[in-house]
N, C-alpha and C positions, 0 to 999 in steps of 0.2 A: 313323367313316370311311365315306364314301359308296361304294355299290356301283357297278359299271360301268353298270347300267341307270339308276340315279338320276343319275349324271353325264351320261349321254346325254340323259336327259329334261330336265335343267337346260339343257344346251347347245341342245337343240331349242327349248325355251321362249324362251331368250335370242335365238336366231336369228329366231324368229317375231316377237318384240317389236321387233327391229331392222328387220325387213321392214315390219311394219305402221306403225311410226313413220315410216319413209321414205315409204311409200305415202301416208299422211295428209299429210305435209309437202309432197309433190309436188302433191297435189290442192289443198290449201289455198293453197299458194304460187301456183299457176296461177290460182285464182279471185281472189286478192287482186291479182295483176298485172293481170288482165283488168278488174277493177272500177275500175281507174284511169280508164277511159273514163267510168264513171258519175259519179265524183267530179268529173271535169273538166267534164262536162255540167252538173252542179249548180252548179259555180263560175261558169260562163258566164252563169247566170241573174242574176248580180249585176253584169252590164255590163262585165266584164273581158275582155281579149283574150288571145291565145295566149302572148304574151311575158310577161304578168303571171302566167299560170298556171304556166308553166315556171320563171319567176323565183322565185316563192314556193315552188314545189316544191323547188327546189335550195337555197333559203335555209334551209329547215328540215332537209333531208336531208344537206346538205354537212358539217355538224359530225360526223355519225356516220361518214361515209366518211373524213373527215380523221383521225378518231381511230383507225380501223382502219389507215389508211395509215401513221400515226405508229407504231402497234404493230409493223407489218411493218418499218418503217425501223429500229426499235429492235432487232429480231431480226437485221437486217443488221449493225448496229453491234456486236452481241455475237458475230458470226460464225456465227449459226445459219442464216442465209440468204446466198446469194451476192449481191453488189451488182449492180444493173442496169448493163449496158454503155451507152455513149453512144447506140448505135444503138437498143437496146431502149427507152431513155428517150424518144427521139424518136417511136418507133413507138407507145408507150403514149399519148403526148400526142396523136398523130394519131388513134388509135383512139377516144380519149375524145371527140374532136371529131366524128368520123363516127358512132360508135355510140350515144352517149348525149346529145350536144348537138344535132347536126343532125337525126338521126332523130327524136328526141323533139319538137323544135320543129315539124317538118313534120307529125308526128302530131297535135299539138295544134291546128295550123292547120286540118287536115282535119276535126277533131271539131267545129269551128264550123259545119260545113255538112251533115254526114251523121250517121246514127244510130250509137249505140254498138255495135250488133250488126254493122253493115256494116264499121265500123272494125276490129273485132276479127277478122273473117273475112279482110279484106285483109292485116292484119298477120300473120295465121297462114300466109300464103303465103310468108313469108320463106324456109323451107327449099326451096321450089320455085325461088326466085330464086337460092339458093346453087347448086342443081343447074344452072340455065341459065347462070349466070355462069361456073361451073366448066367447062361444056361449051365455051363460047366462049373463055374466057381460058386455061384449063388443057388444052384440047383433049380433054376426057373425053367418051366416047361415052354417049349417053342410050339406055337400053334400052327395049324395047317396054312393059314393066311401068311404067317411069318415065314414059313418055309417057301411059299410061293414068291414072296418078296426077295428072299435070298437067292432063289433060282434065277429070277429075272435079273437081279443085279450082277451076279457072277457071270451069267451068260453074256451080259452086255460088255463086261470087262474082257471076257474071252475074245469077243469079236474085235474090240479095240486092240487087244494084244496081237491078234493075227494080223491086223492092219500094220501095226508098228514093225512086226517081224518081217513083213514083206518089203518095208521101206528102209528100216534101220539095221537089220541084220541080227547077229547072234547076241550082241550086248543088251538086247531088249530084255532078256531073261534076268540078267544081272541088275539092270536098272529097275525093273519091275519088282524084284525081290527087295531092293532097298526101300522103294516107296511103299510096298506092302508092309514091311517092318515098321515104317513110319506111321502108317494108318493103324497098325495094331498097338503101337506104343501110345498113340494119341487116344485110342479107344480105352486103353488102360487108365490113362490120365482122367478121362471123362468119368469112368466108373469110380475111381478113387477120390475124385474131387467133390462128389455129390454131398457128402456129409459136411465137409469143410466149408463148402459154399453156403450151406444153411447157417453155419455158425458165424462166418466172418463177412459174408456178402460178396457179390460178384466183382465190385470195383476193387476192393482190397485184394481179393484173390488174384485177379489179373495183374494188378500193379506189383504186388509182392512176388508172384511167381515169375512174371516177365523180368523183373529186376534181378531175381536170383539166376534166371536163365542167362541174362546178359553177362553176369559175372562169370558163370561157367564158360560161356563162349569166349570171353576175353582171356581167361586163363588158358584155355585150349589154344586159342589163336597165337598168343604171344609166346607160349611155351614151345610151340612148333615153328612158328615163322620168325619170332623175334621182332625187333623194330624194323628189320628189313622188309617185313611183310607189308608195311605201310607204303612202301614205294610201289605205286601202281599208276597206270595211265589215267589221265584226267577223266575220260568217259566212265571208268570204273567207279570213281568217286561220285559222279553225277547220277549214274544208274543206282548206286547203293543208297544215295540220299532219297531217290524216288522210292526204292524198295522199302526203306525204313519208314518214311513218312506216309506215302500214298498207299503202300501195300501192307503195312503193319499197324502203325499207330492209328491212322484215320479209320480204317474198317473195324478195328477192335472196338472203338467207341461208337461207330455207326450202328453196329449190330447190338451193342448194349443199349443204345438209345431206342432202337427199334423194338427191342424186347419190352422196354418200359411203356411204349406207346401201343403196341398191338399184341404183345404177349409172345412167349417163347415158341409155342406151336406154329403160329403163322410165320414168325421170323425164320424158323427152321425150314418150313416148306418153301418160302421165297428164296432161301439159300440155294435151291435147286437151279436157279438161273446161272449159277457159277460155271458148272461144266458146259452148259450151252454157250455161254459167252466166250469161254476159252477156245471152243471149237472154231469160232469165227475170228477171234483176236489172233490166234496162232496162225491162221491162214493169212490174215491181213499183215501182221507185223513180222512173222517168222517165215512165211512162205510154206508152212506145213499144209499138205493137201487135205481137202475134205473129200472123203470117199463114202460110198454107201455103207461100208462096214462100220466106219466111225459114227455115222448118223444113227444106224441101227443100234450100235453098242450104247451110244449116249441115251437113246430113247428107252432102251431096256433098263439101264441103270436108274434113270430118273423114274421110270414106272415102279421099279422095285422099292426105291426110297419113298415114293409117294404112298405106296401101300403100307410101308413100315411106319411112316409118320402119322397115318390115320388110325393106327391101332393103339388102343389104350393098353397099359400093362395088364397082362393076364387075359386079354380079350382073344 
């Protein structure tokens, strides 16, 4: 029979194990999500466009999300989960269009013109857009600390933008506009998904919305490219498989598992490792230079997001 001290030690060890597994899952999930930009850039070297990149990404990842969606539907059939109302079904379909189809397509369009580092920093502004949209739409006041966070974040992106402009030329503005639109549409998705998430849960929302997104992408891809669009070089297939499994499916569940272990606030803060990792991955795999402007820009954006993440609503 275990003594109270032994039982306490076992519980503490188990708690630490859960914490560190969640910590590592959050970090790795963030890095893999961010590395999507690297794989996309490598795929563009084979002469494909944004629609082909997103089409192949969803072609390989859709079966995984459909399988999860089917498992969730089976739980509904067995009475373990409540069925979706007609209103929620429509909302999930709309959220899949905004958050995972339109936002992703705009992101891939932008990556044709800007560096992976700048793309990740712009996308990392999504929480700030949530704040701004909420202020305008929901009439929520923005505090002085929140304004400071916004100033730091946008100042950082401005420095990274100047860096890209000096290396990549005039198309940087076009590419940044696409990625900015991607961040805004994703922020809209985050705001609109809040109530639906409470009613149906994160697993069902992700599985159903990603499945709907995959269907939208396939319709778009085949209506424009036809079956001829499937004729691509072998590396495009391999890179797309990596993109789908390693940069889409796996990190989606890693982040979900980390939230279960260490909570959403800490998982969100650990997500800040993404932009930093991209800075070095882009240098290593793509040959993108690391300059003082990039480092300062990344530091400012991370500082702004750190301030924002530590503020409670209304604080």
